[in-house]
MISEPA-586146 format. One line per 2 residues: for each residue x, y, z of C-alpha. Coordinates in Angstrom, 1 decimal, always signed. Example, Ala and Ser with C-alpha at 12.3 -4.5 7.8 and 13.67 -1.06 7.14 Angstrom:
BEGIN
+12.3,-4.5,+7.8 ~ +13.7,-1.1,+7.1
END
This chain:
BEGIN
-32.7,+10.6,+39.3 ~ -33.5,+11.9,+35.2
-29.8,+14.0,+35.6 ~ -28.3,+10.7,+37.5
-29.2,+8.5,+34.7 ~ -27.8,+11.1,+31.5
-25.0,+10.8,+33.8 ~ -24.1,+7.2,+33.9
-25.1,+7.0,+30.1 ~ -22.1,+9.4,+29.3
-19.7,+7.5,+31.4 ~ -20.3,+4.3,+29.3
-19.6,+6.6,+26.3 ~ -16.4,+6.0,+24.5
-14.0,+8.4,+23.0 ~ -12.8,+7.5,+19.4
-11.8,+9.1,+16.2 ~ -12.7,+8.0,+13.2
-10.5,+9.4,+11.1 ~ -7.7,+7.2,+9.6
-4.7,+6.9,+7.5 ~ -5.0,+5.6,+4.1
-6.1,+1.8,+4.3 ~ -5.0,+0.5,+1.2
-5.5,-3.3,+0.8 ~ -2.3,-5.5,+0.7
-1.5,-5.8,-2.8 ~ -0.2,-9.8,-3.4
+3.4,-9.8,-4.6 ~ +5.1,-12.0,-6.6
+7.4,-14.7,-4.7 ~ +7.2,-13.1,-1.3
+8.2,-9.8,-2.1 ~ +7.1,-6.7,-0.5
+5.6,-4.1,-2.2 ~ +8.7,-1.4,-1.6
+10.6,-4.5,-3.5 ~ +8.2,-5.7,-5.8
+7.4,-1.5,-7.2 ~ +11.3,-1.0,-7.3
+11.8,-4.8,-8.9 ~ +9.2,-3.2,-11.3
+11.2,-0.1,-12.4 ~ +14.0,-2.1,-13.4
+11.8,-4.1,-16.0 ~ +10.1,-0.5,-17.5
+14.0,+0.6,-17.5 ~ +15.4,-2.4,-19.6
+11.5,-2.3,-21.7 ~ +12.3,+1.3,-22.8
+15.9,+0.9,-23.4 ~ +17.1,+3.7,-21.4
+20.6,+1.8,-21.4 ~ +21.1,+3.3,-24.5
+21.6,+6.9,-23.7 ~ +24.2,+9.0,-22.6
+26.0,+8.9,-19.0 ~ +24.7,+12.0,-18.7
+21.0,+11.4,-19.6 ~ +21.4,+8.0,-17.6
+22.3,+10.0,-14.7 ~ +19.5,+12.3,-14.8
+16.9,+9.7,-15.2 ~ +18.6,+7.4,-11.8
+18.5,+10.3,-10.4 ~ +15.4,+11.3,-10.4
+13.1,+7.4,-10.4 ~ +15.3,+6.8,-6.8
+14.3,+10.6,-5.7 ~ +10.1,+9.3,-7.0
+10.7,+6.7,-4.7 ~ +12.1,+7.6,-1.7
+9.2,+10.1,-1.6 ~ +6.5,+8.0,-2.5
+7.7,+4.6,-0.6 ~ +8.4,+7.3,+2.3
+4.1,+7.6,+2.6 ~ +4.1,+4.2,+2.0
+2.5,+4.3,-1.3 ~ +3.3,+1.5,-3.1
+0.7,-0.9,-3.5 ~ -1.1,+2.2,-4.6
+0.9,+2.0,-7.1 ~ +0.8,-1.1,-7.8
-2.8,-1.7,-7.7 ~ -3.3,+1.3,-10.3
-0.7,-0.8,-12.2 ~ -2.7,-3.8,-12.4
-6.3,-1.9,-13.3 ~ -4.2,-0.1,-16.7
-2.7,-3.7,-17.1 ~ -6.0,-5.6,-17.0
-7.6,-3.3,-19.5 ~ -4.1,-3.7,-21.6
-4.6,-7.9,-21.5 ~ -8.2,-7.1,-23.0
-7.4,-6.1,-25.6 ~ -8.9,-2.2,-25.0
-7.4,+0.5,-24.8 ~ -6.5,+3.0,-22.1
-5.0,+6.6,-21.5 ~ -2.1,+7.6,-22.5
-1.7,+9.6,-18.9 ~ -3.7,+12.6,-17.8
-2.2,+16.0,-15.8 ~ -0.1,+16.0,-13.5
+0.5,+12.0,-13.1 ~ +2.1,+12.3,-16.4
+5.0,+14.1,-14.4 ~ +5.5,+10.8,-12.5
+8.9,+8.8,-14.0 ~ +8.0,+5.8,-11.8
+4.2,+5.6,-13.2 ~ +5.8,+5.7,-16.6
+8.5,+3.0,-16.3 ~ +5.8,+0.2,-14.7
+3.4,+0.9,-17.4 ~ +0.5,+3.3,-16.0
+1.4,+5.9,-18.1 ~ +2.6,+6.0,-21.4
+4.5,+9.6,-21.8 ~ +8.1,+9.8,-20.7
+7.8,+12.5,-18.3 ~ +12.1,+13.4,-18.4
+11.4,+13.6,-22.5 ~ +8.7,+16.7,-22.0
+10.9,+18.3,-19.2 ~ +7.4,+17.3,-17.2
+7.7,+18.1,-12.8 ~ +7.1,+15.3,-10.4
+6.9,+17.8,-7.6 ~ +3.6,+18.9,-9.4
+2.1,+15.7,-9.1 ~ +3.0,+14.5,-5.8
+5.7,+16.3,-3.0 ~ +6.2,+15.4,+0.5
+5.5,+18.5,+1.2 ~ +1.7,+17.6,+1.4
+2.1,+15.2,+3.8 ~ +2.0,+15.5,+7.6
+2.9,+13.3,+11.0 ~ -1.3,+12.7,+10.9
-2.3,+12.9,+7.4 ~ -0.9,+11.3,+4.3
-2.2,+13.0,+1.2 ~ -2.7,+10.6,-1.8
-1.9,+10.7,-5.2 ~ -4.9,+11.6,-8.2
-4.0,+9.6,-10.9 ~ -6.7,+8.9,-13.2
-7.3,+5.8,-15.3 ~ -9.3,+6.5,-18.8
-10.6,+4.2,-20.2 ~ -13.0,+3.2,-22.6
-16.6,+3.7,-21.6 ~ -18.3,+0.8,-22.9
-16.1,-0.9,-20.6 ~ -15.7,+0.8,-17.6
-18.0,-1.6,-15.5 ~ -16.3,-4.9,-16.6
-12.8,-3.0,-15.1 ~ -14.9,-2.0,-12.1
-15.9,-5.2,-12.0 ~ -12.6,-6.8,-12.5
-11.9,-4.4,-9.3 ~ -14.3,-6.3,-7.1
-12.9,-9.5,-7.8 ~ -9.6,-8.7,-7.0
-10.3,-6.3,-3.6 ~ -13.6,-8.1,-2.5
-16.8,-7.4,-3.6 ~ -18.0,-5.7,-0.4
-14.3,-3.7,+0.1 ~ -15.1,-1.5,-3.6
-17.8,+0.7,-4.1 ~ -19.0,+3.7,-6.0
-19.6,+6.0,-4.1 ~ -22.2,+9.5,-4.0
-21.5,+13.3,-4.5 ~ -23.4,+16.2,-4.3
-24.1,+18.9,-6.7 ~ -24.2,+22.1,-5.0
-25.0,+26.1,-5.9 ~ -21.7,+28.1,-7.1
-21.3,+31.5,-6.7 ~ -23.1,+32.4,-9.9
-25.9,+30.4,-9.6 ~ -26.9,+30.9,-6.7
-26.7,+34.8,-7.1 ~ -29.1,+34.1,-10.1
-31.2,+32.3,-8.2 ~ -31.7,+34.7,-5.1
-32.5,+37.4,-8.0 ~ -35.2,+35.4,-9.6
-36.5,+35.0,-6.8 ~ -37.7,+38.0,-5.7
-38.2,+38.7,-9.2 ~ -38.0,+43.0,-9.4
-35.0,+42.6,-11.8 ~ -34.9,+41.7,-15.6
-33.9,+38.6,-17.5 ~ -30.9,+41.5,-19.5
-30.0,+42.7,-16.3 ~ -29.6,+39.7,-14.2
-27.1,+38.6,-16.6 ~ -25.4,+41.5,-17.1
-24.4,+41.2,-12.7 ~ -24.1,+37.6,-12.9
-21.3,+37.4,-15.9 ~ -19.2,+39.4,-14.2
-18.8,+36.8,-11.1 ~ -16.1,+34.2,-11.7
-15.8,+30.7,-12.9 ~ -14.9,+28.9,-9.6
-12.7,+26.1,-12.0 ~ -10.5,+30.3,-12.9
-9.9,+30.9,-9.5 ~ -9.4,+27.4,-7.3
-6.3,+28.8,-6.2 ~ -7.1,+32.0,-4.8
-10.2,+30.5,-3.1 ~ -8.6,+28.3,-1.5
-6.3,+30.9,+0.2 ~ -9.1,+33.0,+0.5
-10.3,+29.8,+2.6 ~ -7.3,+29.9,+4.5
-6.8,+33.4,+5.8 ~ -10.6,+33.2,+6.2
-11.7,+30.4,+6.9 ~ -14.4,+30.2,+4.4
-13.8,+30.8,+0.7 ~ -17.0,+32.3,-1.5
-17.0,+33.1,-5.3 ~ -19.6,+35.9,-5.5
-17.3,+37.9,-2.2 ~ -13.9,+37.6,-4.8
-15.3,+38.1,-7.4 ~ -16.9,+41.5,-5.7
-13.1,+42.1,-4.6 ~ -11.4,+41.7,-7.6
-14.3,+43.0,-9.9 ~ -14.9,+45.8,-8.6
-15.5,+48.2,-11.0 ~ -18.2,+45.7,-13.1
-20.7,+45.0,-9.9 ~ -20.1,+48.8,-7.7
-23.2,+49.6,-9.3 ~ -25.1,+47.1,-7.4
-22.7,+45.5,-5.2 ~ -19.3,+46.6,-3.3
-17.2,+45.4,-0.4 ~ -16.7,+48.8,+1.8
-13.0,+49.3,+3.9 ~ -14.8,+47.6,+7.2
-15.2,+44.7,+4.7 ~ -19.4,+45.0,+4.5
-22.1,+44.6,+1.4 ~ -23.0,+48.3,+0.5
-25.1,+49.0,-2.3 ~ -28.9,+48.8,-3.4
-28.3,+44.9,-4.0 ~ -26.2,+44.4,-1.0
-28.7,+42.2,+1.0 ~ -29.1,+40.1,-2.0
-25.7,+39.3,-2.6 ~ -25.7,+39.0,+1.5
-28.0,+35.6,+1.1 ~ -26.1,+35.0,-2.2
-23.0,+34.4,-0.1 ~ -25.2,+32.6,+2.4
-26.4,+30.0,+0.0 ~ -22.5,+29.1,-1.6
-21.7,+26.0,-1.1 ~ -25.7,+24.7,-0.5
-26.4,+21.2,-1.1 ~ -28.8,+20.3,-3.9
-29.4,+17.2,-5.5 ~ -27.9,+13.5,-4.9
-25.6,+11.3,-7.5 ~ -23.4,+9.1,-8.0
-19.7,+10.3,-8.3 ~ -19.2,+10.1,-12.9
-15.3,+8.5,-11.8 ~ -14.6,+7.5,-8.3
-14.4,+4.2,-6.6 ~ -13.6,+3.7,-2.9
-11.2,+0.8,-2.3 ~ -11.0,-0.3,+1.5
-8.7,-2.4,+3.2 ~ -11.7,-3.1,+5.0
-15.7,-4.4,+4.8 ~ -17.1,-0.7,+3.4
-20.2,-1.3,+5.2 ~ -18.2,-1.5,+8.4
-16.6,+1.8,+8.4 ~ -18.8,+4.1,+6.2
-22.6,+4.0,+5.6 ~ -23.8,+3.2,+2.2
-27.2,+4.0,-0.1 ~ -28.5,+2.1,-2.6
-28.4,+3.3,-6.0 ~ -31.6,+2.9,-8.0
-29.5,+2.9,-11.1 ~ -27.1,-0.2,-10.7
-29.6,-1.1,-7.8 ~ -26.4,-1.9,-5.6
-25.4,-0.1,-2.8 ~ -22.3,+3.2,-2.8
-20.8,+4.3,-0.3 ~ -22.7,+7.1,+1.3
-19.7,+9.8,+1.8 ~ -18.3,+12.2,-0.7
-14.8,+11.4,-1.8 ~ -12.8,+13.8,+0.6
-15.0,+12.1,+3.9 ~ -13.9,+8.8,+2.9
-10.3,+9.4,+2.3 ~ -10.5,+11.3,+6.3
-11.3,+7.4,+7.1 ~ -8.7,+6.5,+5.4
-10.0,+4.5,+2.3 ~ -8.4,+5.6,-1.0
-10.1,+7.2,-3.7 ~ -9.6,+5.9,-7.6
-10.5,+7.9,-11.1 ~ -11.7,+5.3,-13.3
-13.4,+7.7,-16.0 ~ -14.9,+6.7,-19.2
-13.6,+8.7,-22.0 ~ -15.8,+8.3,-25.6
-13.0,+8.9,-27.9 ~ -11.0,+5.0,-26.7
-13.8,+3.7,-27.8 ~ -14.3,+5.2,-31.3
-10.8,+5.2,-31.3 ~ -10.7,+1.4,-30.9
-13.4,+1.2,-33.5 ~ -10.8,+3.2,-35.8
-9.0,+0.1,-34.8 ~ -11.1,-2.5,-35.5
-11.5,-1.6,-39.2 ~ -8.9,-0.5,-39.8
-7.6,-4.1,-39.1 ~ -10.8,-5.5,-40.6
-12.4,-7.1,-37.7 ~ -15.7,-5.5,-38.1
END
């Protein structure tokens, strides 16, 4: 009877897939234009604003080819709404007489962003590459990769900007998000060595200084993950920094760890990636076309006394929720303050 009841319950369960393509909220365009048309209209406005018609025929041809190529790639991935939302946020900052950042990282290589006012750097003038920012090769039939445009804003104004985003797209559809700190290679190994306590502090530092920083080998770690199914900073360091680490541990021809501290290194490798504590993402804002509480768990943030999305950004994007980065940058506050003194406002 218990087996029959179990099978009956199983028969009632439906299969479903929670993974979705990015579901951006609908952007309200003027004059009943759709998002693609409005983005092209803004590009034409930006073209006139930056006086690009005053360039030579050869230069104009290069700009035309570039903007058409970018729009083909971006609109082919249905990303017009993303750029319109980012532009709307940047415009709000400018309209408050606050200072946004001019453009950060690879996003400055996008001519569309320059024309619509998201960035203030002409990528053609500096030879910046659009494909480093975004390219169609990142997408598959089942997955659309989202662009990553960091919006730098004054720290003191960040909460007000987030409130504006909520007022535009719905308080129940906009939220900050959770993040977890994890054990990295050097820290994991140091913790293991410290727990056993039979190695001096100075020797511990001699060992761990030969473990690479994750940021410096990010691409190599990604390749390692693709080839083996997992990545390890410690294992990569042993394979590529063999001379400095061999007296304590090394990788033999069968890909096993050998040496007097091999067991300690193995334990540290197992600990890599372990979550150590929970916090709020410093920049990420989740914007959904649906109520966030309906599509992801929410947790209570004791500092802001509000609920925030209880999943990390990669998992949220898998659910179709789009992440926007609103970064508070102290130097923008300082520049605004200096400008106020110059203008005699303070």
